[in-house]
N, C-alpha and C positions, 0 to 999 in steps of 0.2 A: 092423402096428405096427412102428415103427422107432425108432432112437436117433440124435440129432443130434451125438453125441460130446461133448456138454456135460453129460451126465447127465439130459437132458430127453427123455422119451418122447413120441411123438406117433402119431396115427392118420392114415393117408392116406385122403383122400376125393376121388377123381377127380383133377382138376388142382390142387385147392386143398389146401394142407397147413397145419394149425394151426402157429403158430410155437412153441407150448409146450403142455404139459399142466400145469396149475397145481394145487397142493393148495389145497383150500377147506375150511375148518373150519366145522362146523355145531354149534350147541348145541341139544340136544333138550329137550323139556319136563321130562324127568327129570334134566336137567343132566348128560348124557353127551356127551362130545366125540366127534364122528365126523368123520373126514377123508375127503373125496371128491376125485376128480380131475375137472377140467372141461376140455373141449376148447374153445378160444377162437380165433376167427379175428381177427387184428389187421391193420389196413390202414395204409399209410404216409400220413402227413398232416402232417408237420412243415414249417412255412414261416415266413418272416419277413414281418411286415406292419407297416410304419411303425415298426419298432424296438420295438414293444410286446410284452410277455410276457403272454399270456392263454391260458385254456382256453376254446375256443368250439365251437359246433356239435356238442355231444355227442349221441349217438344210442344208445338201448338196444339191446343184443344181442337177436337174435330168439330165441335158445335157449341154455340151459345144459344140457349133456349130462354126466351123471354116468356115468363108465365103470368106477369101482371105488370101494370104500369100505373104511375100516379104523377100528375104534373105539380111541380114544386113552385115555379115562378114563371111569369110572363114579362118580367120587368127588366129587359136587356141584361139578363143574368149570365154569369160565367164563374168558373173556378169554384165549384161546390165542394164542400166537405161535410161529412156526417159524423154525428156522435149518437150511438145507440144507448138510450137511457134504461131500457128494460120495460117489460110489460107492454110491448108494442109501441112505445114512445121513442121517437127519433127527432133530433134537432139537425137541421141543415143550414149551414152558413154559406153565403155566396156573394160575389160582387154584383151590385144592382145599379140600375140607372146610369150605366157607364158604357154604352155601345158595345155590349157583349165582351169579347176578349180584350178589347182596348182598355177595359177596367178604369174608366174615367170617373166612376162614382164612388160610393161607399160600400160598406158590407152590411147586408141584411140577414135576418134569419127567419126561418119558418119551422113549424112543428107539425109532426104527424103523430096521432095516437092510435093508428090502425095499421102499423107496419108499412107505412109509406103509400097507402092507397089514396088517401086524401091529405091535403096540407092546408095549414092556416098561416098566413103571413103575420108575424108578431111584432116586427119592428126593425130598427136599425141599430147595429152594434156600434159602428163608428161611421158617421156621415161624411160626405164630401163637404168641404168648407171653402169659403171664398175669402179673399183679402188676408193672407195670401191663399191661392188656390191649393188645396191639399186633397189628394185622392188616396184610396187605400184598398187593399185586397187581403183579407184575413182568412186564415185556415183554422178550423176548430179541432180541438182535442180535449181529452178528459184526463185530469191528474188522478193519482191513486187515492187522494182524499176526497174525490168527487167534484172538485173545482173544475168548471169548464173554462177553457182558454181559447182565445181568438188571437192568432199571431200572424203577422205579415209585415209588409212594407207600407209606410205612409210616404207618398211622394209629393214633391213640391213642383207645380207647373208654372210656366210662363205662358199663359193662354189656355186654350182648350184642346190642344193636341199633345201627344207624347211620342217620344222616340226611344226605343228600348236602350237602356243603359246610359242615357244622356241627361236624365233629370236626377237631381239629388233626392235621395230618400233615406229613411231611417227605419230600423226594426222597432216595432211596437207590439204590445199585446194588451188585451182587455180580459177581465175575469168575470165569471158569474158564479155566485155562491148559492143560487136558488134554481138549479136545473135549467138555466138559460132563460129565465123570465125577466131578468134585468142584468145589465152589464156595467162594469166600471168604466171610468175614463181611461184613455190610452196611457200606458206606461212605456217610456222610451228605454230600450236596451242600449247602453253605451257601446258604440261600435266604431272604432277608429281605423279599421283596415282599409276601408274604401268609402268614397262619397256616395256610391250607388251599389245596391245589392239586388240580387234576384232571390226571392223567398217563395218557395213552392211547397213547403212542408210545414205542418203544425209543430208546435213545441212537443217534444217527446219526454215523457216521464220515464227516466231510465231506472228508477228505483233508488232507495236510500236517500230520498229527498233531493235527488239530482234531476234538474230539468235541463234539456238541451234545446237550444234555438238554432236551427240550421239556416245558413245563408251562403250564397255564392257571391264572390266579389266581382264587380264590373269596373275595374279601374280605368280602362280606356278602350277604344273601339277595336284594338288589336289584341286585347287580353280579356275579353268577356268570358267569365267562367273560369278564370285562371286558378282559383282556389275555392274550395267549399270548406266552411268551418262550422263548428257548433259553438255558440256562446253558452257558457256553463254557469248554472246557478246551483248552489248547494243549500239554499235556504228558501225553497219554494218561490223563487222569482223575486225576492227582495233585493238581491244584489247579483251582478253578473261579472265577477272579477277576472275571468280568464276565458280563453277560447282554445279549441283544439282543432287541428286540421284533419279533415276527412278525406278529401280528394285534392291531389296536387301532382303535377307531372314535373319532376325536377329537370327534365330535358326541355321544358317549355314548349312542347308540341301539342298538348291536349288541353282542351277546356271541358268544363263539366256544367251542364244545365239541369234544371228541373230535378234537383236532388230530392230523394225520398229516403227516410230513415225509419225503421221499425224496431220495436223492442222484441227480442227473442227470449227474454227472461234470464235471470241469474247473471245479470251484468252484460249479457251479449246483445249486440245490436248489428243490424244489417243495413247498409247504405247502398243505393243504386243511383245512377245518374245517366242522363242522355249525354253522350260523349262526342266531341267534335274536334277537328283540327283548329288550333288557335289561329286567328287572323282571317282565314278564308271560310271557316266554320262549315266544313264538310262533315257529314255524319260518319261516325265510326260505330263500332259495336258498343252497346251500353256496357258500362263498367260497374263493378261492385267492390265493396270493401267491408271488412268486419272489425268489430271491436269486442273484446272480452273483458274490458275493465270499465264499464259504464260510460264509454265514449271518450275516455281520456286519450287512448292511442288507437290507431287504425292500421290495418294491413295495407300494403301498397295496392292501388287499384288494378283490377284485372278484368279482361273482357268476359262477358257473360255468354257470348255466342248469339246474342239477340241484337239486331239492328232495328230498334223500335222507337227511337226518339223518346218521348215521355214514357217512363216505365213505373208502374205502381206495384210494389210487393205487398203481399198479405200473408202473415204468418198464421198458420192454422193449428199450431201446437204440435208437440212431439217432433216428427220428422217431415212435416208437410209445409210446402211453400207454394203459393199461387202468385203468378205474375200476370199483370194486365198491361198491354202496351199498345200504342198506336202503330199502324203500319202505313208508311208513306211511299212504299215502292210496290209496283204492280197493282193489284186490286186493293185499293185503300180501304181501311176499316180498323177495327179493334180486335185484338187477339187475346185469348187466354192461353197461358202456357203452363203445362203441368210437368211433372217428373223433373222438376228442378232439384238437383241433388245438392243438398246443403250440408257442408262439412263443418263440424264444430268440435 
């Protein structure tokens, strides 16, 4: 086992060396968050083809090897996100006390100082409140100035149950200026496109003081996921004067769920989404889109060749891209896909 001087540990296996060891969070049936570390081999495959930006020729990884685990929470937890602070320190945010994926509670955070082997619960970022009943599920990210951000939807309930897309909610975010030891009150992002949103991705720092807050519109039961947008701030979250469309089908046939957006550097961004048919919500191949201007404009969505529902991309630098997806067909489970050719 070695260290590559960037805080990433790896295991040597003959002549091949994994580029990184990545934290991977699992949600057990009892809603306990467990963090494991996976060894992943990534291959170089970034090329330009006819000036088009696409993800092509994805191939599942042959094996996911768990080399260590650490339990984050036993508190009806779901929807975890991580921020790596360096020196072995990691912050994990997650929805807690809310019947697991029903997310009827608030957002808590825990900290690890030993690369995820052990965790300490430190508090609540944004609690559930009563009168009126509000719930939330926030995702963590880190801005270039070191500020930690917790972003998601705060929903308003009539009672103790919820139905996807039918309760009013609003995009909100909290900040931490001290490495996640304390958090601000929630700030509402003005959003008039829909009464209800699905928010599954943290705020993305696109560079040049531009923050992007992704959200999918849920205007009515026949149009869930009709449009994915990014609300745009150019003053580090003080104002959000405009939005840009990431995913939209002008023919009105496709919807987009569980949007994920990552920064590829130099103004380039990659977005992926679980794609469905609007109205009856049958799964299609996941779609992707690219931006080369800090998220202002996006290429038309194209299929990735992966039918994986929730899809999470990880940019590894240079020409390397890792995709993690659920598999809901045949033998269910989670897959890593390598050799995703990224054109830019």
